[in-house]
C-alpha positions in Angstrom: 0.0 0.0 0.0 2.9 2.3 0.9 4.6 1.6 -2.4 1.4 2.3 -4.3 1.2 5.9 -2.7 4.9 6.6 -3.6 4.4 5.6 -7.2 1.2 7.8 -7.5 3.1 10.8 -6.2 5.9 10.3 -8.6 3.4 10.1 -11.4 1.7 13.3 -10.3 5.0 15.3 -10.2 6.0 14.0 -13.6 2.7 15.1 -15.1 3.0 18.6 -13.6 6.6 19.0 -15.0 5.5 17.8 -18.4 2.7 20.3 -18.5 4.9 23.2 -17.5 7.5 22.3 -20.1 4.8 22.2 -22.8 3.5 25.6 -21.8 7.0 27.1 -21.9 7.6 25.8 -25.3 4.3 27.1 -26.5 5.2 30.6 -25.2 8.6 30.4 -26.8 7.0 29.7 -30.2 5.0 32.9 -30.0 6.7 35.7 -32.1 8.0 38.7 -30.0 5.4 41.4 -30.1 6.0 45.1 -30.9 6.4 46.7 -27.4 4.1 49.5 -28.6 1.4 47.4 -29.9 -1.9 47.0 -28.0 -1.4 43.2 -27.9 2.0 43.6 -26.1 0.5 46.1 -23.7 -2.5 43.8 -23.0 -0.1 40.9 -22.1 2.0 43.2 -19.8 5.0 42.9 -22.1 5.9 46.7 -22.1 9.5 47.1 -21.0 10.2 49.3 -18.0 10.6 53.0 -18.9 8.3 52.8 -21.9 5.2 54.9 -22.3 2.5 53.8 -24.7 0.3 56.6 -26.2 -2.0 56.3 -29.2 -1.5 58.8 -32.0 -4.7 60.6 -30.9 -3.3 60.9 -27.3 0.0 62.2 -28.6 -1.8 64.9 -30.6 -4.0 65.8 -27.7 -0.9 66.2 -25.5 1.0 68.3 -27.9 3.7 65.6 -28.4 5.8 66.2 -31.4 9.1 64.4 -32.3 12.3 65.5 -33.9 15.3 63.6 -35.0 18.7 64.2 -33.2 21.0 65.8 -35.7 24.5 66.9 -36.3 25.2 70.6 -36.4 28.2 72.9 -37.0 28.4 75.1 -33.8 31.0 77.5 -32.3 32.2 76.9 -28.8 30.8 79.5 -26.4 31.4 80.9 -23.0 28.7 82.5 -20.8 29.4 85.4 -18.5 27.4 87.8 -16.4 28.0 91.5 -16.0 26.6 94.9 -16.4 26.7 97.9 -18.8 28.6 101.2 -18.4 29.4 104.2 -20.5 32.3 103.9 -22.9 35.0 105.9 -21.0 36.2 107.3 -24.3 32.7 108.8 -24.7 32.4 110.5 -21.4 33.4 114.2 -20.9 33.7 116.5 -17.9 33.2 120.2 -18.4 34.8 122.8 -16.1 34.7 126.6 -16.1 37.5 127.9 -18.3 37.6 131.2 -16.5 36.6 132.7 -13.1 33.4 134.6 -13.0 29.6 134.3 -12.4 27.2 131.8 -14.1 24.7 134.0 -15.8 22.5 131.5 -17.6 22.0 127.7 -17.8 20.7 125.9 -20.9 21.2 122.3 -20.0 20.1 120.1 -17.0 20.6 116.4 -16.0 18.9 114.0 -18.5 18.9 116.5 -21.4 20.2 115.2 -24.7 22.5 117.6 -26.4 24.6 117.8 -29.5 28.3 118.5 -29.8 28.8 122.3 -29.8 25.5 123.1 -28.0 25.8 126.0 -25.4 25.2 124.6 -21.9 25.8 127.8 -19.9 27.2 131.3 -20.1 29.6 132.9 -17.7 30.3 136.6 -17.0 34.1 136.7 -16.6 36.3 139.9 -16.3 39.2 137.8 -17.4 37.4 136.8 -20.7 36.5 140.5 -21.3 40.1 141.5 -20.7 41.5 138.8 -23.1 39.1 140.0 -25.9 40.1 143.6 -25.4 43.8 142.6 -25.6 43.1 140.9 -28.9 41.3 143.8 -30.4 44.0 146.2 -29.3 46.7 144.0 -30.8 44.7 143.6 -34.0 44.3 147.3 -34.3 48.0 148.0 -33.7 49.1 145.4 -36.3 46.8 146.9 -38.9 48.1 150.4 -38.1 51.7 149.2 -38.5 51.2 147.2 -41.7 54.1 147.8 -44.0 56.3 149.5 -41.4 59.4 148.1 -39.7 57.4 147.3 -36.5 54.8 145.2 -38.2 56.5 142.0 -37.5 56.6 142.7 -33.7 52.9 143.8 -33.8 51.9 140.6 -35.5 53.8 138.6 -32.9 52.0 140.5 -30.1 48.6 139.7 -31.8 49.5 136.0 -32.0 50.3 136.0 -28.3 47.0 137.7 -27.5 45.0 135.2 -29.6 46.6 132.3 -27.8 45.2 133.6 -24.6 41.6 133.2 -26.0 42.1 129.6 -27.2 42.2 128.0 -23.7 38.9 129.8 -23.0 37.3 127.6 -25.7 37.3 130.0 -28.7 38.3 128.6 -32.1 40.5 130.3 -34.6 37.4 131.1 -36.7 35.6 132.7 -33.7 38.7 134.8 -32.9 38.8 136.0 -36.5 35.1 136.9 -36.3 35.8 138.8 -33.0 38.5 140.9 -34.7 36.3 141.5 -37.8 33.4 142.8 -35.8 35.5 144.7 -33.2 32.8 144.0 -30.6 33.6 142.4 -27.3 31.3 139.5 -26.4 29.9 140.0 -22.8 29.5 136.3 -21.9 31.7 133.2 -22.3 29.8 130.3 -23.8 30.3 126.9 -22.1 29.9 124.4 -25.0 29.5 120.6 -25.2 32.5 118.9 -26.6 30.6 115.7 -27.5 27.0 114.7 -28.2 25.2 112.7 -25.5 23.3 113.1 -22.3 23.9 115.4 -19.4 24.7 113.0 -16.6 25.5 115.5 -13.9 25.2 119.3 -13.4 26.9 121.2 -10.6 26.1 124.6 -12.2 23.7 127.0 -10.4 22.6 130.2 -12.2 24.1 133.2 -10.4 26.8 131.2 -8.5 30.3 132.4 -8.6 32.8 130.0 -10.1 36.6 129.7 -10.1 38.6 128.6 -13.0 38.5 124.8 -13.2 35.2 124.4 -11.3 33.3 121.3 -12.4 30.1 122.2 -14.2 28.8 119.3 -16.2 29.5 115.6 -16.9 28.3 114.3 -20.3 28.0 110.7 -21.6 27.4 109.4 -25.1 25.3 106.2 -25.0 25.6 105.4 -28.7 28.3 102.8 -27.8 28.4 101.1 -24.4 30.9 98.8 -22.6 29.7 95.5 -21.2 31.8 94.7 -18.2 31.7 90.9 -17.8 33.2 88.5 -15.2 35.1 85.6 -16.7 35.8 82.5 -14.6 39.2 80.9 -14.4 38.0 77.8 -16.2 36.9 79.8 -19.2 40.0 81.9 -19.6 41.7 79.5 -22.0 38.6 79.7 -24.3 38.3 83.5 -24.6 40.3 86.1 -26.5 39.8 89.6 -27.8 37.8 89.7 -31.1 35.3 87.1 -30.1 31.7 87.9 -31.1 29.3 88.5 -28.2 25.5 88.0 -28.0 24.0 90.1 -25.2 20.6 89.5 -23.4 18.9 91.7 -20.7 16.0 91.3 -18.5 14.4 94.4 -19.9 14.4 93.0 -23.5 14.0 89.3 -22.9 13.3 88.5 -26.6 15.9 90.6 -28.1 19.6 89.8 -28.6 22.2 92.6 -28.9 25.5 92.1 -30.7 28.9 93.2 -29.8 32.6 92.2 -29.6 35.0 91.3 -26.8 37.7 93.9 -27.0 39.7 93.3 -23.8 40.5 90.5 -21.3 41.9 91.9 -18.0 45.4 91.3 -17.0 44.8 90.3 -13.4 42.3 88.2 -11.5 40.1 89.5 -8.7 41.2 87.6 -5.6 37.8 87.7 -3.9 35.6 86.6 -6.8 38.3 84.6 -8.8 37.2 86.2 -12.0 38.9 88.3 -14.7 37.1 91.3 -16.1 36.3 91.3 -19.8 35.1 94.3 -21.8 32.6 94.1 -24.6 32.1 96.9 -27.0 28.3 97.2 -27.7 26.7 99.5 -30.4 23.6 101.2 -29.0 22.3 103.3 -31.7 18.7 103.3 -30.7 19.5 103.9 -27.0 17.6 100.9 -25.8 20.5 99.8 -23.5 21.1 101.7 -20.4 24.3 101.9 -18.3 23.8 100.0 -15.1 21.7 97.2 -16.7 22.6 93.6 -15.9 23.5 91.5 -18.8 24.1 87.9 -19.8 26.8 87.6 -22.4 27.5 84.6 -24.7 31.0 84.8 -26.2 31.3 82.9 -29.5 34.5 81.5 -30.8 35.4 81.7 -34.6 36.2 78.0 -34.4 33.6 75.4 -35.5 32.9 71.9 -34.6 30.3 69.3 -35.4 28.0 68.1 -32.5 24.9 66.1 -32.0 22.0 68.2 -30.8 18.3 67.9 -29.8 15.8 70.7 -28.8 16.4 72.0 -25.4 12.8 71.0 -24.4 13.5 67.4 -25.2 15.9 67.1 -22.3 14.1 66.4 -18.9 15.3 66.3 -15.4 14.9 63.1 -13.4 16.2 62.1 -10.0 18.7 59.9 -11.8 19.8 62.7 -14.1 19.0 64.1 -17.5 16.9 62.0 -19.9 15.0 62.1 -23.2 12.1 60.1 -24.5 13.1 58.2 -27.7 10.2 57.1 -29.9 10.9 53.5 -30.9 7.5 52.8 -32.6 4.6 55.0 -33.6 3.1 54.6 -30.2 6.0 53.8 -27.9 8.4 56.3 -26.1 11.3 54.9 -24.2 13.0 56.9 -21.4 16.8 57.1 -22.1 19.5 58.8 -19.9 21.7 61.2 -21.8 24.9 63.2 -21.1 24.5 66.8 -22.2 27.1 69.5 -23.2 26.8 73.1 -24.3 23.5 74.9 -25.2 23.2 76.5 -28.6 20.2 78.8 -29.4 17.4 76.6 -28.2 19.3 73.3 -28.7 21.5 71.2 -26.4 24.6 69.2 -27.3 24.2 65.4 -26.6 27.6 63.9 -25.6 26.3 60.3 -24.9 23.1 58.3 -25.0 21.8 59.1 -28.5 22.7 58.6 -32.1 21.9 60.9 -35.1 18.6 60.2 -36.6 16.9 58.9 -33.5 13.5 60.6 -32.8 12.9 62.2 -29.5 9.9 64.0 -28.0 10.8 67.5 -28.8 7.6 68.9 -27.2 5.2 67.4 -24.7 7.8 65.5 -22.9 6.3 66.6 -19.6 3.2 64.5 -20.5 5.3 61.4 -21.1 7.1 62.1 -17.8 3.8 62.3 -16.0 2.6 59.1 -17.5 5.8 57.4 -16.4 5.6 58.8 -12.9 2.0 57.4 -12.6 3.3 54.0 -13.3 5.9 54.4 -10.6 8.8 54.1 -13.0 10.1 57.7 -12.8 13.2 56.6 -10.8 
């Protein structure tokens, strides 16, 4: 009886093993299904990290694909900084003679042209210098053709030179002599076109020779002062093109050129100052604005890129969704490099021609997170 029970148990085990082997062979004989097909999804054969979406769902979620492609790019360096006046286009104006400020014609913020009269000064020294020129001119004319003419001409030249430091041109001195009329007020003129940045002039105030009156700045060209990090110094050199962005004009790019890389490093910030010369014909840029500069090298290299929106941040790092079938998107980690005008360099993880979710990646990420596969 005992032997009969043992034989029955062995037969039962053998029967189970035979049935399992047959089932396994049957499954092996079934062709592998497309991981994006409805049949594969129904059987639970979708691989981890894969999101299945119908064409209708993709269109509704705004998901569009674009192939990774090779592009010729220029290496770039990013730097932050601010704008300031071009020091070559800033002028200070001081009183050229002692006297009293009679009239003011310009105030801070005013736009002026080169040669505009900013103020007028009543100056005894200016009156005396004019009188001396007129007397010397009359004497030279009276002694014309006589032995003392040369001395008279020399005296006149000396008198004329006294008016030049007061701001009068040779043509203005000639006009003074021709008219024979002394001008009562000394004009303070703008040496450059620009904006009145500062004014210390007060109508009726007494001024000494050399008293600061105005400060002018021409904003038609500005300097962008940027801070270059130590790791970027080997990649930058004067002459590099620069693209400038500001918070005030987020959608606009301004173009300039790096003209100077500083000779010393700031010990506290560990940066070197760079200077960008920036045309500003329309005056949109203002000194003091913060800027983000992208310095572009003249050298070119070929890199693999995808749209910046295709690269998503995950706890494990940066990834993209690669479309493997019309309805399947597989999450794939990538190593990124530089950013170039809305595109990102891919150093590893993708090949040229592979289609990635260029837009709507956040929808795919959400679907993946719902499945608990986001990590």
